[in-house]
N, C-alpha and C positions, 0 to 999 in steps of 0.2 A: 470584410473588416478584419484587420490583423489583431492578434491577441494583445499586441502592445498598444492598440488604439481602442480600448474598450470603453463603452459608456459607463457612467457611474454605477457601481454595483456595491451592494452591502453584504459583506460576509456574515455579519451578525444575523441579518434577515434570513440568509441562506441556512445558517446553522439552526435557527429556531424552526424554520419550515421543515427542514429535513428531519429533525427530531420529532416534530408533530406528526409527520407522515409515518414515522417509524413506530410510534406508540402502539397502534393496533397490532402490529406484528410482534413487538416485544411481549405484549399480553398473550398472544397466541403461542408464543414460545413455551409458556408454562402449561399449556393445554394440549398441544399437539406433540406427539413423540413418534419419530420414525428412526428405526435402528439401521446401522450399516452405511450411513452416508459418509462421503469423503471427509477426513479430518474430524469426524464425529460432530459435525456442526448441526445445530438445530435446523429443521427443514425450512423454517420461516426465514432463515438467513439468506436463502436464495432470492427471496423477494426484497429483504432489507438491503441487499447489495445495490438495488436499483433506486433506492430512495434518494441518495444524493443527486443522481442524474435527474430524477423526477422533480426534486426541489429546484434544481438549477433551471430546468426547462420551463417550469411554471414562472419563475421570476424573469427569465429572459423573454418569454412570450409576452408577459405583462408590459415590459419596457421596450422590447425590440421587435416584437411580432414573430410570426412564424418563420420569417427569413433568419432571424437570430438563432432560433432553435435548430434550423437546418445547418447553420454554420457550426454550431456546437457539435452536433452529431457527426458532421463530416470530419471533425478533428480526431475521431477514433483512428483514422488512417492517414494522419498528417505526417507520414514518415519523410516527406520531402523537406520538412523543416530541419532534419538532421543533416547538416552540411558536412560536418566532420565525421566521416564514417567510422573512425576509431571508437566512437561512443557506442557503436553497436556491441562492442566487446563487453563493457560493464552492463549494458542493458540486458544482454542475453546470458552472460556467464558469471556475473558477480554473485548472484544468489546461489547457483550450484556450487561455486567455489567456497562460499561461506558455509554451506551445508557440509561440504567435505571437511572444512575446518572444525565445525561443530562435532562431526563424527569422530575426528581424530582426538579432539579434546575429551570427549566422553570415554574413548578407549584409554587415553592416558590416565584418567582418574580411576580406571579399573571398575567402573560401573557396568552392570549388565547391559548388553547391547545385542539385540537380535541379529542374525546373519542377514546380509543384504539380499533382498529378493525383489527385483524390479521387473515388472512386466512391461517391456518396452513397447509392446503393441498398444497398451492402454494410455501411454503418456501423451500421444497426440490428441486423444479424445479428452483427456483431462485438461490439456492446454487450451483447447477450444472452449471448454466449459469455463475455465478460470479466466480466460481472456474476456469472455462476455461479462462475467461477474465483475472483473476488475474495471471494465469499461463503465459499468453501472456506477461504480464508486468514483472513479477518477474523473469522469465527466463533470462531477459535482465538486469534489474536493480540490482538484487541480484545474479543471476547466472553468470553474466559476469563482471559487473562493480565494485561490492563492495569489492571483495578480493584485487585487486590491490590497491584500495584506502586505505584500512585498513593497507596495508603494508607501506604506506607512512604517513598516519595521524592516529590520535586516532579514536576510534569507534564513538564518539560523533561528532567530526569534519567531519568525513565521512558521518554521518547521515545528518548533516546540509547541506553539499555540495550536496549530492545526493538528499536530500529532496528539495533543491532549484531548481535543474534541473528538478526534477519530477513535481514541482509546475509550472514552466514555461511551461512545456509540456501540462499542463492542462489549461493554460490561454486562448487559442483560444476558447475552449469549454465554459469556464466561460463567456467570452465576448458574445459568441453566445447565452447563456442563459440569457443575460441581466444583469449580475452582475456588480455592480459599483465598484469603486476603493477601497472603505472601505470594501466591502464584499470580494474582491479578497485578500486584506491584511489579513483579518481574515482567509480566506481559506488557504493562504500561511502558516500562523502560524500553523494551524491545520495539514497541510500536512507535515511540518517539525516535528511536534510531532508524527504523524503517522509513518513517515519513521524512526524516532528514535526507536519507539517501534518495528518496523519490524527488524531493525538491532540488537536490543537487543535479540529478539527471535531467530534470525539466529545464533547469537554467542553463545547462550545457549542451542541450540538443535543440536549441532554437524554440524552446517552450513546446516541445512535441508531446502531445498526449499519447500518441502511439507508443513512444518510448517508455513512458511511465506505466502505461497499461500492460505492455509486454513484460516489463520488469516485475510488476505486481503479480502477473499471471505466473511467471517463472518462480516466484517466491512460493506460491501455493502448490505448484507442480512439485517443487523440491520437497515440500512438507509431505505430500502424498507418497513420494518415492523414497523418503527416508526410511531406513530399516525399522520395522515395527511388527508386532504380532497382535493377536487378539487381546492379550492381557498386558502388553508392555509397549508403550510408545515413548521413546526417549525424549522427544521434543516436548512431550507433556510432563514426563516424570522428572526431567532435569531442566526446568525453566531458567535456572540461574546460569547454566552454561549456554543454553540456546540464546537467550535474549541479551546476555552480557556481551556476547560476540557481535551481535548486531549493533549494540550501542557503541562498542569500541570501533567498529568499522565506520560508524557515523562520526565519531570523534576524530578519527584520522582524516576523514574527508573535510571536516570543518577546519582542522588545523592546516591542511595542505591547500585547500581552495579558498580559505578565508570565510569567516562567519557573515560578513556583510552581504556577499552575493552568492557564496558557494560556487563561484565561477572564475575566481582569479587565482589560478594555480601559481603558488609562490615560487616554484622552480622553473617556470616557463622562461624560455630564452627571450631576451629583449629583441624586438623587431626594429628598434630605432637605429 
């Protein structure tokens, strides 16, 4: 069954089920504490990342059976959907380039910035870990929820709604990490931008989940590789710079590719 020929699915049911599955882990967030994890994330977030996939699998199994679940899981490696290979460039390189831009913007403002120190040997290990976690998220958000939403709303509206739900799902972890309301507001803006970029890539790569999972993983690898020390993490300390750049990137994409589909590049040459 192709992603464009899906049986009727309810994004609302998916959201409610995913949040219900997440509640026990959100509660454990405030009980269990493990120091020294990547990005200082709560340990329960490793389980929370798989709740969207679990919610999607439950709903698909109920309506489509085990075969439907297998088809969903197989989409983790659906790179054959990416017909235009040029899209591998933004999939793999856009987030590293945005982090370079964030680094430059922080330097230009004169804010303290630790010296770059990247252990290249650990990056492949981080990528494997973050790819698995991103798969747990995107099999739900993009593999289940996004297509029914885009049938009803424009791609940009879908991105904003889905990004808002995605942000709320991260609020307990942000609170656990001690983020204040201003930081959470910036984080929400950044996640709306990030989700818009994900929907943009999805719609331009033949609805490839592999593409958005890879992109999501690269975003987290970039955060780990960004210059930081034990007392100072610029991506945390300067959320206004970090997340506004993500939002501006999403705005540029929406303008150039159009809010309706995020896939109609306005400067493309006519083939007529």
